[in-house]
Phi, psi and omega in degrees: 000140179247153170279351172290139181288161179281129182236161175302161170295150183233121180256019178247158176233080179301155167269106188309312178309312185286327179291323170295318179303326183300315174307312176293319178296319176305314181288322180302317183287328175295316189282328178280325186241001182060031185257171180278168174293167187308136172269357176207127176218140182231101182257122184219166183297314182283311185207132176243164179209148185212138183235145183221136173284124180233164176275351177199161184272126188293139173282176186296323179293324179284327172303311178289334171287336175293313175295321182297313184304307179308313183288329175291316180301315189293317178298328185291346183059048187284138176286144172256123186227163180238148180217141178253141178210163180270159177311326179276359189230030176293136180297155176304136183102344183267123176281104188292335176300341182267358182277153175298153175307318185270019180310139183287170183289336183263134181237134177263119178264135172255133174243132173247100195044230171256013187267322180218150172217141182196139177295134178192143182244007189277176168284140179218160170287173184276334176197158194295337178301335181275003179286323193098204184257140179268127178247117173281121179269344175164177181220154172226141179241127167258100196293324183296310191274344183062040178255131186239116174263134180252129178251127175206171178226156172248125174271119182280000000 
């Protein structure tokens, strides 16, 4: 018998530094632009991309601020910890509509210092200093969708 709670099956094999950076970028975008977490993310070892619905196309200064803030957070060496809660006991700010329909009764929350908390069953580093350097490769703006895509890589 194990003390680990039952969680949904997980069929991904994340690259922990990039996956943890995904959490940081989600929260950074929320704080800088007041948007929701990414509506589309493809996180890989070599190159990743995430898309956010925004009210305007970020200018070059705002893009540089995203990259600066990400590397500042990485350098802060924030601890990455886990906490288990039930579906009925989600903390304020966690949107249950983003959970899968067949989510388990027990939810694992991933906390990155006091900066971000998000339900997740993926692999993560133990602290942000283990991520490496966040390098923004480029961005795209879809005016019709009001969607801002960030392409980035993690440099070890």
